[in-house]
C-alpha positions as CSV (number, residue, x, y, z in Angstrom):
1,M,47.0,83.0,-26.9
2,S,43.9,83.0,-24.4
3,G,42.8,80.3,-26.2
4,K,45.8,78.4,-25.5
5,L,46.1,79.2,-21.9
6,N,41.4,78.6,-21.2
7,S,42.9,75.0,-22.3
8,D,45.8,74.5,-20.2
9,P,44.7,71.5,-17.2
10,R,46.0,74.1,-14.7
11,M,43.8,77.0,-15.3
12,Q,41.4,75.3,-15.7
13,Q,41.9,74.5,-12.1
14,F,42.4,77.6,-11.3
15,N,39.1,78.7,-13.1
16,Q,37.2,75.8,-10.5
17,L,39.1,76.9,-7.5
18,M,38.0,80.5,-8.8
19,S,34.4,79.9,-9.3
20,G,31.4,81.2,-7.8
21,K,33.0,83.2,-5.1
22,T,33.2,86.8,-3.8
23,Y,36.6,89.0,-4.8
24,E,37.4,89.1,-1.2
25,Q,37.1,84.7,-1.3
26,Q,39.3,84.5,-4.7
27,K,41.6,87.0,-3.0
28,E,42.2,84.4,0.1
29,T,42.1,81.1,-2.0
30,L,45.1,82.7,-3.9
31,L,47.1,83.7,-1.1
32,N,46.8,80.5,0.4
33,Y,47.6,78.7,-3.2
34,A,50.6,81.0,-3.8
35,Q,51.2,80.8,0.2
36,S,51.5,77.1,-0.9
37,K,53.6,76.9,-3.6
38,G,56.6,78.5,-1.6
39,F,55.4,82.7,-2.8
40,D,55.0,85.0,0.2
41,R,51.7,85.3,1.2
42,N,52.5,89.6,1.4
43,M,54.2,89.8,-1.6
44,I,51.3,88.5,-3.4
45,A,49.2,90.9,-0.7
46,Q,50.7,93.6,-2.1
47,L,50.8,93.0,-5.8
48,L,46.8,92.4,-5.7
49,S,46.2,95.9,-4.0
50,H,48.3,97.9,-7.2
51,R,45.0,96.7,-9.8
């Protein structure tokens, strides 16, 4: 299953987006990305804080 995900171009793009960043930077990137896709930033932030 994970092999399939890693070969997905969107996943590769996501990995490039995240590589070399601290957790805080990754979180910010994720929030901005989610917001650009029409998700509520606060909702995503809450999801991330429940780890």
